[in-house]
N, C-alpha and C positions, 0 to 999 in steps of 0.2 A: 450273346446276351441271354441270361437265364430267364426262366419263367417269372421268377420274383422281380427281376429288373423290369420286365415288360409290364407286370402288374403295377409297378410303382412309377410308371412313366406316363406322361400325358402326351398324346400325339393328335394334333388337330389336322389330320389328313384323312380324306374319305377313303373307303374301301374301293369305290368305283371312281376313277379319276374324272375330273371335269372334262367336258368336250371344249377345246379351246375356241371353237367357232360359235359357242352358245354363250352369249354375253351374260345372261341372267345367272347361269351356273357359276361362271368365273367370278362374277361380282359378289354373289351371295357367299361363296367360299372365302374370297379375299376379305370381305367385311367381317366374317366370322373369325378368321384368323387374326385380323387386326384387333377385334374385340377381346379375343383370348390371349393376345400378346405374342403370337408366333405360332409356328407349325409344330413345335416339339419342345418339351422342357421337363425338368424334374418335377416330381409330385409335391409341389409346394406352392400353394396359392399365392404366396407373396412373390413368386417369380413372375406372376402376371402383373406387368408394370402399371397398367392403368387401373384406376379404382373401379371404373365402370365394368371392366372385364372381370375383376375379382368378384364384384357383386353378382354379375350375371352367372358366373361359374357356381357360386354358392347357391344362388336361387335355383338354377337348373337342377343341381344334384342334391337339393336339400332333403328330399324324402328317400334317398338311396340308403340302404341299410349297411353299406360298406364304403370304403374309400375308393373313389373312381380311379381307374388306371388307364392303360393304353386302349384296351378294347372299348371301354365305356366312352372315352373321348372320341375315338374313331367312329363309333356308332352314331353319336350325337352329330359329329361333323358330316357323316354320310347323309344323315337326315337333312341337315341344312343344305348340302349340295343338291339333294333331291328337290327341296323347296324352290331352288333356282331353275328347275325344269318346267316345261309346259304343264305337266301333270301336277307338279308342286304349286304352280300358279293357280291351277284350278282348285287345289286343296285350300289355298289361302282365301280364294273367293267364297268357297263353301263355308269355311270357318266364319267369315265375316257375316254371311247371310244367317248362319245359325246364331251368331252372337246377337244380332238384332232381334231375332225371334225368341231366343232363350232369355234375353234380358227381362222380358215381361214376366217370366216364370221365376225370376230370382236367381238364375244361374249366372255364373261369372263368364267372362270372356275366355278364361283359361279352360272352363268346362266346354265351351263351344269349340275351341280348337282341338280338344281331346275327342269330342263327339265327331267332329269332321274327320279326324284320323281314323276313327272306327268305321265311318261310312266309306272312307277311301279304301279300306281293307275288306269290304264286304265282297264275298266271292259271288260271281255271276257266271253261270254256265255259258260257255262259248263267247265270253267277252274277255278280251286281252289274254287269251290262252289260259284263262282261269288263274292268272298270276295276280298277286296283290303287291303293293309297294313294299310292305314290310318283308316280303320274301325276296325282293330284288335289290334292296338298298345296299346290300353288302357284297354284291358281285359273287365270287366263288365261295365266300365264307358262308357257312351254314349258320343262320341266326339261332340263338338260344332264347329261352324264356327271359333270361336277364337282358338280352339285347332288345327284346320287345318292350321290356320295362323302360329301358333307356329311350327308345323311340317315343313311348307314351309321355315320359317326362319332358322330352324335347318338344313334343307337340303342345303340351300344356304350357311350357315356358314361353312358346311363341305368343300365347294369349296374354301373357303377363305384361305389365307396363314396360319392363325392360325389353321383352321380346318384341313388343309393338314398336318401340323406338328403333330396334335393330331392323325390323322389316321396313319401316319407313325410310331409314337411311339407305338400305340396300336397294329398295325400289326407286328412290330418288336418283341413285347412281346409275341404275339400269336405264331410267328414262333419259338421263343426260347423255349416256353413251349411245342409246338408240337415236336420239335427236341429232347428235354429232355425226353418226354414221349416215343418217338420212340426208343431212345438209351436205355432206361430202359427196354423196351419190348425185344429189340434185345439181351441185356445182359442176361435177364431172359431165353429167348429161347436158347441161346448158352449154358447156364448152364445145361439145360435139355437135350440138344442133345449131350453134351460132354460125351464120355464113362467113366464110373466109373472105376478107377484104383483099383485093389485089392492088 
């Protein structure tokens, strides 16, 4: 595959694979891929079969100064995978707290999500080995300034109406999965604790 082919292809796979035992990561990635219509396709927004996915794609990349390709879609997907981690969950919580506070100042929810991303990437000496999420989202790939721009666009998109609907859908699926896992564990434990009748 040539470099031009890579630039003209959309790939909705993260640079860092999901951990199969972390339900939130798996669900956020699966919901993202469902929204975008699959894991990989040609650079044609009409290949995205559902209308909501087309709208989300256009909304996400609306301020990009070039046509998104494989790298841009993989960076956005890596961000969404990260949102499904414990740290990403903390980011969502911070963003919501900021949205409530910033609303009084006339700022949008999108601004709050972008501000939360900036706070998430604040370097603190001797905390987390001085690593920040934007430097770790892409695994062995070295992030570029353009990659940071995609991360910021994705953070801002999560604060949009479409992004909020995506988060609510993914969090609802996570809650259902965790509830089902808990119920299965409780049923298994109850079976072990019940005295055996002779």
